[in-house]
Structures are given as C-alpha cells and as structure tokens.
C-alpha positions as CSV (number, residue, x, y, z in Angstrom):
1,M,7.9,13.9,4.4
2,D,4.9,15.2,2.4
3,G,1.5,13.9,3.7
4,G,3.0,10.9,5.1
5,W,5.0,10.0,2.1
6,Q,8.7,9.4,2.3
7,E,11.0,9.5,-0.8
8,L,13.2,6.3,-1.3
9,G,15.2,7.2,-4.3
10,R,15.2,7.6,-8.1
11,I,13.8,4.9,-10.4
12,E,17.2,4.0,-11.7
13,E,18.5,3.0,-8.2
14,F,16.1,0.1,-8.0
15,G,17.4,-2.9,-10.2
16,E,15.0,-5.1,-12.2
17,G,13.9,-8.0,-10.2
18,A,15.6,-6.7,-7.1
19,S,14.5,-5.5,-3.7
20,R,15.8,-2.8,-1.5
21,V,15.0,-2.7,2.3
22,F,14.1,0.4,4.3
23,E,13.1,1.0,7.8
24,I,10.0,3.2,7.8
25,A,8.1,4.1,10.8
26,G,9.6,1.2,12.8
27,R,9.0,-1.4,10.1
28,E,11.4,-3.1,7.8
29,I,9.9,-2.7,4.3
30,A,11.1,-4.4,1.1
31,V,10.5,-2.4,-2.1
32,V,10.6,-4.5,-5.2
33,R,10.8,-3.6,-8.7
34,S,9.4,-6.0,-11.4
35,G,9.5,-4.6,-14.8
36,D,7.9,-1.1,-14.7
37,R,5.9,-1.9,-11.5
38,F,7.1,-1.2,-7.9
39,Y,5.8,-2.8,-4.7
40,A,6.3,-2.3,-1.0
41,I,5.7,-5.2,1.5
42,D,6.9,-6.1,5.0
43,N,10.2,-7.7,4.7
44,Q,9.3,-10.6,6.9
45,C,7.7,-14.1,5.8
46,T,4.7,-14.9,7.9
47,H,5.7,-18.5,8.1
48,D,8.8,-18.2,10.1
49,G,10.1,-14.6,10.0
50,E,12.7,-15.1,7.3
51,E,13.4,-11.8,5.4
52,L,11.8,-11.8,2.0
53,A,14.1,-9.2,0.2
54,S,16.6,-11.7,-0.9
55,G,14.0,-14.0,-2.4
56,A,13.4,-14.4,-6.1
57,V,11.0,-12.1,-7.8
58,E,8.8,-13.8,-10.4
59,G,6.4,-11.4,-12.0
60,D,4.1,-10.0,-9.2
61,E,5.3,-12.6,-6.8
62,I,8.2,-13.0,-4.3
63,V,9.5,-16.3,-3.0
64,C,10.7,-16.8,0.5
65,P,14.4,-17.9,0.2
66,R,14.0,-20.2,3.2
67,H,11.1,-22.5,2.5
68,G,9.7,-21.3,-0.8
69,A,6.5,-19.8,0.3
70,R,5.2,-17.3,-2.4
71,F,3.4,-14.0,-1.8
72,C,1.6,-11.8,-4.2
73,L,3.5,-8.5,-4.4
74,K,0.2,-6.6,-5.2
75,T,-2.0,-7.8,-2.3
76,G,0.4,-9.5,0.1
77,E,-1.6,-12.7,-0.2
78,A,0.2,-16.0,0.8
79,L,-0.1,-18.1,-2.4
80,T,1.7,-21.3,-1.3
81,P,2.5,-23.3,1.8
82,P,4.1,-23.2,4.3
83,A,2.9,-19.6,4.6
84,Y,-0.9,-19.2,5.1
85,E,-1.1,-15.5,6.4
86,S,-0.6,-12.6,4.2
87,V,2.2,-10.0,4.5
88,R,1.3,-6.4,4.9
89,T,1.6,-4.2,1.7
90,H,2.3,-0.5,1.8
91,E,1.0,2.3,-0.6
92,L,3.8,3.2,-3.0
93,R,4.0,5.8,-5.8
94,V,6.3,6.8,-8.6
95,S,6.3,10.4,-9.5
96,D,8.9,12.5,-11.4
97,G,11.2,9.7,-11.6
98,R,11.2,9.2,-7.8
99,V,10.0,6.1,-5.7
100,S,8.0,7.0,-2.4
101,V,6.1,5.0,0.1
102,R,3.5,6.2,2.5
103,S,4.6,5.9,6.0
104,A,3.0,3.0,8.0
105,K,1.0,3.7,10.9
C-alpha cells in the first residue's frame, strides 16, 4: 500500500455498469464503473443490510436489488425510500490505468 492506497486492478478488469466487491480494512466495499467514472461505496444498504453490488447502476446511482432504494454513487446519499441514511463512500483514484482505493479507517 502506498499512503493508505490499495490497488484493486486495471481499468479493463471493471465492466461497464458493473460492481466488484473488495474487503478493505475489514469493510466490504463495492467498486462501481459507470462510463469513465469509478466509485467506491460500502456494499450494504442502510435500509436492511442487503448487498448493493448486484444492484442496477443507472448513471451515478445504484439501486438496491431487494427493495429498490437508490443511492448516489458520488456522495452515498439515500435518494429514495425505504432507505433514509446514506452509505459511506471511499476515496478512489485511477492512475496509470489502475484503480485504487484509500483504505478506510
């Protein structure tokens, strides 16, 4: 790790509109690619604990597969009921064709 950054893989290993799950510092984090943008969020819906990684990605939103709550991938904000609490986001960078996330504390 470099300054708390953990490399997750090359850009091409992340499919468009798909999520990959990583365990980082004891947290399960979903890394999502939407177009040329990458996001990292906790992989747990704040409504009932369902994992978010298998949810549909629509632009900068992810939809919980169980009850349809929507979360902003940029900020983690809960956008629709039944979720009212935000999910935690994580700092992510793309450099030299590689995707890295800063380890959560």
